[in-house]
C-alpha beads as a LAMMPS data file, in Angstrom:
LAMMPS data file: protein, C-alpha beads

237 atoms
236 bonds

1 atom types
1 bond types

-500.0 500.0 xlo xhi
-500.0 500.0 ylo yhi
-500.0 500.0 zlo zhi

Masses

1 110.0

Atoms # bond

1 1 1 -347.901 6.225 -450.874
2 1 1 -351.437 7.271 -451.054
3 1 1 -354.144 4.988 -452.507
4 1 1 -355.001 5.944 -455.778
5 1 1 -354.909 5.312 -459.689
6 1 1 -353.833 6.922 -462.585
7 1 1 -356.920 6.669 -465.237
8 1 1 -355.750 6.192 -469.468
9 1 1 -357.501 5.430 -472.380
10 1 1 -356.504 3.558 -475.634
11 1 1 -357.313 6.881 -477.491
12 1 1 -358.396 10.351 -476.903
13 1 1 -362.208 10.943 -476.888
14 1 1 -362.882 7.161 -475.162
15 1 1 -364.441 8.754 -471.490
16 1 1 -361.452 9.626 -469.157
17 1 1 -362.944 12.166 -467.931
18 1 1 -366.385 10.843 -467.237
19 1 1 -365.061 7.707 -465.514
20 1 1 -362.877 10.133 -463.366
21 1 1 -365.662 12.363 -462.478
22 1 1 -368.156 9.380 -461.746
23 1 1 -365.271 7.530 -459.833
24 1 1 -365.044 10.731 -457.923
25 1 1 -368.462 11.472 -457.004
26 1 1 -369.002 8.417 -455.659
27 1 1 -366.339 8.045 -453.459
28 1 1 -366.940 11.276 -452.094
29 1 1 -370.438 10.196 -451.736
30 1 1 -369.434 7.084 -449.726
31 1 1 -367.172 9.241 -447.448
32 1 1 -363.627 8.190 -448.805
33 1 1 -361.728 11.773 -448.983
34 1 1 -361.195 11.997 -452.582
35 1 1 -358.961 14.673 -455.016
36 1 1 -359.227 13.829 -459.090
37 1 1 -356.432 15.686 -460.758
38 1 1 -355.505 16.993 -464.186
39 1 1 -352.122 17.937 -464.685
40 1 1 -352.070 18.743 -467.907
41 1 1 -355.163 19.748 -470.180
42 1 1 -355.385 21.111 -473.826
43 1 1 -358.386 22.386 -474.925
44 1 1 -358.942 24.994 -472.347
45 1 1 -362.035 27.074 -472.609
46 1 1 -361.522 30.790 -472.163
47 1 1 -363.854 32.607 -470.596
48 1 1 -363.965 36.571 -468.986
49 1 1 -360.261 36.140 -469.967
50 1 1 -359.300 33.667 -468.083
51 1 1 -358.382 29.680 -469.521
52 1 1 -360.585 27.456 -467.836
53 1 1 -360.088 23.157 -467.846
54 1 1 -363.271 21.827 -469.124
55 1 1 -362.284 17.976 -467.748
56 1 1 -361.674 19.195 -464.192
57 1 1 -364.788 21.571 -464.458
58 1 1 -366.391 18.134 -465.208
59 1 1 -364.651 16.806 -462.077
60 1 1 -366.608 19.826 -460.225
61 1 1 -370.095 19.500 -461.609
62 1 1 -369.953 15.447 -461.036
63 1 1 -368.933 15.985 -457.600
64 1 1 -370.908 19.046 -456.407
65 1 1 -367.864 21.216 -455.623
66 1 1 -367.993 24.991 -456.719
67 1 1 -367.167 25.600 -460.868
68 1 1 -364.303 28.008 -459.430
69 1 1 -362.353 24.527 -458.026
70 1 1 -361.766 23.494 -461.127
71 1 1 -358.525 25.710 -461.836
72 1 1 -357.048 24.443 -458.507
73 1 1 -357.363 20.689 -460.041
74 1 1 -354.846 21.829 -463.164
75 1 1 -351.408 22.870 -463.382
76 1 1 -350.942 23.576 -466.672
77 1 1 -354.386 24.790 -468.596
78 1 1 -353.563 25.095 -472.315
79 1 1 -355.834 26.556 -475.029
80 1 1 -354.979 24.606 -478.474
81 1 1 -356.995 21.266 -478.828
82 1 1 -353.455 19.105 -479.547
83 1 1 -351.585 17.534 -478.120
84 1 1 -349.353 19.142 -474.951
85 1 1 -346.161 19.024 -476.557
86 1 1 -347.474 21.541 -479.231
87 1 1 -349.785 23.131 -477.162
88 1 1 -347.519 24.373 -475.277
89 1 1 -345.354 25.252 -477.732
90 1 1 -348.050 27.450 -479.670
91 1 1 -349.126 28.997 -476.389
92 1 1 -345.143 29.947 -475.552
93 1 1 -344.909 27.960 -471.973
94 1 1 -342.704 25.560 -471.189
95 1 1 -343.840 22.339 -469.569
96 1 1 -342.006 20.808 -466.877
97 1 1 -341.921 17.789 -464.962
98 1 1 -340.633 19.231 -462.055
99 1 1 -342.693 21.675 -461.843
100 1 1 -345.818 18.660 -462.571
101 1 1 -344.177 16.232 -459.705
102 1 1 -344.523 19.037 -457.667
103 1 1 -347.507 20.148 -458.047
104 1 1 -349.199 16.780 -457.754
105 1 1 -347.503 16.062 -454.434
106 1 1 -348.948 19.044 -453.244
107 1 1 -352.665 18.421 -454.352
108 1 1 -352.912 15.018 -453.054
109 1 1 -351.123 16.024 -449.576
110 1 1 -355.007 16.412 -447.784
111 1 1 -356.534 13.514 -449.580
112 1 1 -356.669 10.343 -448.634
113 1 1 -357.947 8.658 -452.599
114 1 1 -356.175 10.109 -455.709
115 1 1 -357.444 9.600 -459.210
116 1 1 -355.255 11.512 -462.211
117 1 1 -356.488 11.898 -465.528
118 1 1 -353.851 11.969 -467.915
119 1 1 -354.326 13.417 -471.527
120 1 1 -354.833 11.552 -474.288
121 1 1 -353.430 7.855 -474.508
122 1 1 -350.094 6.992 -473.078
123 1 1 -347.797 7.758 -475.849
124 1 1 -349.037 10.960 -476.035
125 1 1 -345.968 13.826 -475.547
126 1 1 -346.297 16.657 -472.874
127 1 1 -342.350 17.279 -473.722
128 1 1 -340.645 16.665 -477.241
129 1 1 -338.904 13.606 -474.113
130 1 1 -341.475 13.356 -471.241
131 1 1 -344.447 11.189 -472.455
132 1 1 -347.342 10.622 -470.387
133 1 1 -346.344 7.482 -469.248
134 1 1 -343.596 8.658 -467.837
135 1 1 -345.859 10.992 -465.872
136 1 1 -347.426 7.984 -464.971
137 1 1 -344.485 6.132 -464.278
138 1 1 -343.173 9.258 -461.550
139 1 1 -346.589 9.369 -460.043
140 1 1 -346.549 5.066 -459.311
141 1 1 -350.363 5.357 -458.913
142 1 1 -351.427 2.166 -460.906
143 1 1 -353.635 2.126 -464.070
144 1 1 -357.005 2.014 -465.087
145 1 1 -357.622 1.678 -468.944
146 1 1 -360.631 2.963 -470.453
147 1 1 -361.661 1.469 -473.740
148 1 1 -364.126 1.843 -476.455
149 1 1 -366.720 -1.390 -476.780
150 1 1 -367.043 -1.369 -480.405
151 1 1 -364.624 -2.620 -483.387
152 1 1 -361.187 -1.609 -483.087
153 1 1 -360.718 -1.796 -479.444
154 1 1 -359.036 -5.293 -478.789
155 1 1 -355.678 -4.090 -481.153
156 1 1 -356.005 -0.680 -479.309
157 1 1 -356.512 -2.662 -475.468
158 1 1 -354.318 -4.733 -476.644
159 1 1 -351.296 -1.887 -477.614
160 1 1 -351.558 0.219 -474.607
161 1 1 -351.448 -2.610 -472.094
162 1 1 -348.524 -3.938 -474.002
163 1 1 -346.550 -0.726 -473.753
164 1 1 -347.978 -0.212 -470.085
165 1 1 -345.979 -2.789 -469.397
166 1 1 -342.999 -2.358 -470.994
167 1 1 -342.412 0.654 -468.973
168 1 1 -342.781 -1.133 -466.228
169 1 1 -346.245 0.192 -464.567
170 1 1 -348.845 -1.408 -463.105
171 1 1 -352.170 -2.164 -464.593
172 1 1 -355.338 -2.511 -461.887
173 1 1 -358.237 -3.328 -464.744
174 1 1 -359.912 -2.583 -467.350
175 1 1 -363.233 -0.196 -467.771
176 1 1 -365.318 -0.005 -471.008
177 1 1 -367.197 2.808 -471.747
178 1 1 -370.043 3.351 -473.613
179 1 1 -371.939 0.643 -473.983
180 1 1 -374.848 0.618 -476.501
181 1 1 -378.024 -0.213 -474.766
182 1 1 -378.345 -3.135 -477.205
183 1 1 -374.496 -4.920 -477.533
184 1 1 -374.058 -6.723 -480.272
185 1 1 -372.528 -9.832 -481.532
186 1 1 -368.734 -7.563 -481.811
187 1 1 -369.393 -5.847 -478.086
188 1 1 -370.617 -8.951 -476.352
189 1 1 -367.195 -10.925 -477.430
190 1 1 -365.156 -7.844 -476.758
191 1 1 -366.091 -7.843 -473.521
192 1 1 -365.083 -11.890 -472.763
193 1 1 -361.879 -11.395 -475.161
194 1 1 -360.021 -8.227 -473.809
195 1 1 -359.545 -9.733 -470.125
196 1 1 -358.530 -12.834 -471.254
197 1 1 -355.920 -11.344 -474.072
198 1 1 -354.642 -8.908 -471.579
199 1 1 -354.591 -10.942 -468.532
200 1 1 -356.603 -7.994 -466.635
201 1 1 -359.652 -7.792 -464.850
202 1 1 -363.135 -5.903 -466.499
203 1 1 -363.650 -3.684 -463.762
204 1 1 -366.597 -1.968 -464.977
205 1 1 -368.948 -1.890 -468.417
206 1 1 -370.239 1.642 -468.004
207 1 1 -373.556 2.233 -470.660
208 1 1 -373.916 4.820 -473.039
209 1 1 -375.362 7.862 -471.979
210 1 1 -377.888 9.908 -474.251
211 1 1 -376.624 13.186 -472.469
212 1 1 -373.824 12.521 -471.144
213 1 1 -371.626 15.745 -472.388
214 1 1 -368.333 16.679 -470.175
215 1 1 -367.429 20.269 -471.976
216 1 1 -371.416 21.625 -471.381
217 1 1 -371.161 19.859 -468.048
218 1 1 -373.615 17.543 -468.332
219 1 1 -373.363 14.581 -466.265
220 1 1 -377.095 12.578 -467.578
221 1 1 -376.858 10.220 -464.974
222 1 1 -373.158 9.126 -464.652
223 1 1 -373.004 8.898 -460.813
224 1 1 -375.396 6.252 -460.752
225 1 1 -374.060 4.524 -463.502
226 1 1 -370.860 4.606 -461.973
227 1 1 -372.032 3.231 -458.914
228 1 1 -373.799 0.475 -460.282
229 1 1 -371.445 -0.833 -463.056
230 1 1 -368.099 0.236 -461.911
231 1 1 -366.732 -2.445 -459.000
232 1 1 -365.386 1.029 -457.221
233 1 1 -365.418 -0.989 -453.533
234 1 1 -362.631 -3.780 -455.280
235 1 1 -360.943 -0.678 -456.315
236 1 1 -360.855 1.224 -452.974
237 1 1 -359.551 -1.824 -451.100

Bonds

1 1 1 2
2 1 2 3
3 1 3 4
4 1 4 5
5 1 5 6
6 1 6 7
7 1 7 8
8 1 8 9
9 1 9 10
10 1 10 11
11 1 11 12
12 1 12 13
13 1 13 14
14 1 14 15
15 1 15 16
16 1 16 17
17 1 17 18
18 1 18 19
19 1 19 20
20 1 20 21
21 1 21 22
22 1 22 23
23 1 23 24
24 1 24 25
25 1 25 26
26 1 26 27
27 1 27 28
28 1 28 29
29 1 29 30
30 1 30 31
31 1 31 32
32 1 32 33
33 1 33 34
34 1 34 35
35 1 35 36
36 1 36 37
37 1 37 38
38 1 38 39
39 1 39 40
40 1 40 41
41 1 41 42
42 1 42 43
43 1 43 44
44 1 44 45
45 1 45 46
46 1 46 47
47 1 47 48
48 1 48 49
49 1 49 50
50 1 50 51
51 1 51 52
52 1 52 53
53 1 53 54
54 1 54 55
55 1 55 56
56 1 56 57
57 1 57 58
58 1 58 59
59 1 59 60
60 1 60 61
61 1 61 62
62 1 62 63
63 1 63 64
64 1 64 65
65 1 65 66
66 1 66 67
67 1 67 68
68 1 68 69
69 1 69 70
70 1 70 71
71 1 71 72
72 1 72 73
73 1 73 74
74 1 74 75
75 1 75 76
76 1 76 77
77 1 77 78
78 1 78 79
79 1 79 80
80 1 80 81
81 1 81 82
82 1 82 83
83 1 83 84
84 1 84 85
85 1 85 86
86 1 86 87
87 1 87 88
88 1 88 89
89 1 89 90
90 1 90 91
91 1 91 92
92 1 92 93
93 1 93 94
94 1 94 95
95 1 95 96
96 1 96 97
97 1 97 98
98 1 98 99
99 1 99 100
100 1 100 101
101 1 101 102
102 1 102 103
103 1 103 104
104 1 104 105
105 1 105 106
106 1 106 107
107 1 107 108
108 1 108 109
109 1 109 110
110 1 110 111
111 1 111 112
112 1 112 113
113 1 113 114
114 1 114 115
115 1 115 116
116 1 116 117
117 1 117 118
118 1 118 119
119 1 119 120
120 1 120 121
121 1 121 122
122 1 122 123
123 1 123 124
124 1 124 125
125 1 125 126
126 1 126 127
127 1 127 128
128 1 128 129
129 1 129 130
130 1 130 131
131 1 131 132
132 1 132 133
133 1 133 134
134 1 134 135
135 1 135 136
136 1 136 137
137 1 137 138
138 1 138 139
139 1 139 140
140 1 140 141
141 1 141 142
142 1 142 143
143 1 143 144
144 1 144 145
145 1 145 146
146 1 146 147
147 1 147 148
148 1 148 149
149 1 149 150
150 1 150 151
151 1 151 152
152 1 152 153
153 1 153 154
154 1 154 155
155 1 155 156
156 1 156 157
157 1 157 158
158 1 158 159
159 1 159 160
160 1 160 161
161 1 161 162
162 1 162 163
163 1 163 164
164 1 164 165
165 1 165 166
166 1 166 167
167 1 167 168
168 1 168 169
169 1 169 170
170 1 170 171
171 1 171 172
172 1 172 173
173 1 173 174
174 1 174 175
175 1 175 176
176 1 176 177
177 1 177 178
178 1 178 179
179 1 179 180
180 1 180 181
181 1 181 182
182 1 182 183
183 1 183 184
184 1 184 185
185 1 185 186
186 1 186 187
187 1 187 188
188 1 188 189
189 1 189 190
190 1 190 191
191 1 191 192
192 1 192 193
193 1 193 194
194 1 194 195
195 1 195 196
196 1 196 197
197 1 197 198
198 1 198 199
199 1 199 200
200 1 200 201
201 1 201 202
202 1 202 203
203 1 203 204
204 1 204 205
205 1 205 206
206 1 206 207
207 1 207 208
208 1 208 209
209 1 209 210
210 1 210 211
211 1 211 212
212 1 212 213
213 1 213 214
214 1 214 215
215 1 215 216
216 1 216 217
217 1 217 218
218 1 218 219
219 1 219 220
220 1 220 221
221 1 221 222
222 1 222 223
223 1 223 224
224 1 224 225
225 1 225 226
226 1 226 227
227 1 227 228
228 1 228 229
229 1 229 230
230 1 230 231
231 1 231 232
232 1 232 233
233 1 233 234
234 1 234 235
235 1 235 236
236 1 236 237
């Protein structure tokens, strides 16, 4: 199997897309033939009669790829901004496990390093009986868990890690995203206690970037932040 990671998070809106896009760009800039995939995108944007996957579009923006390439990085692109299983039902689309896995296998064929971004957290349903954790297990890449720096992140992170282990997934480590410039005692303690309680390495702590906006395609220093604050060299082995 190719090297890579399945990038998940403790909740939606934590920063999976930013971490995926920034890491992709840094790998490409350092000569690694990498690809980032968003197998299932809900909350897609309709432009000129076409649905576009905003997360994949953000990868392209960070990587310097043409915007049209985004459509090739997403298998199922769904307009309703909700869980994939519901977005598919509302759109009259049948999400299929075998189609997802075959699509992923085809897309990674020409790459040496693969980043796969989930939708929401691991317990998000793709269908009524196939969850994001099942897709992660089927693909077989170790997890990068993106978590918030502030209040509540201990509980959310421990539950995510425990759930992943319960389902037999391998975990590479944690990435804390959105650390404020002046970290208070809560944030400072979280950075110490999360690795200790999970038994996982803290692979990076990305600062809060004021101009960062995935939907608008504003990278706002993201690539530089990932290069400086994420231990990407250790990740690629």
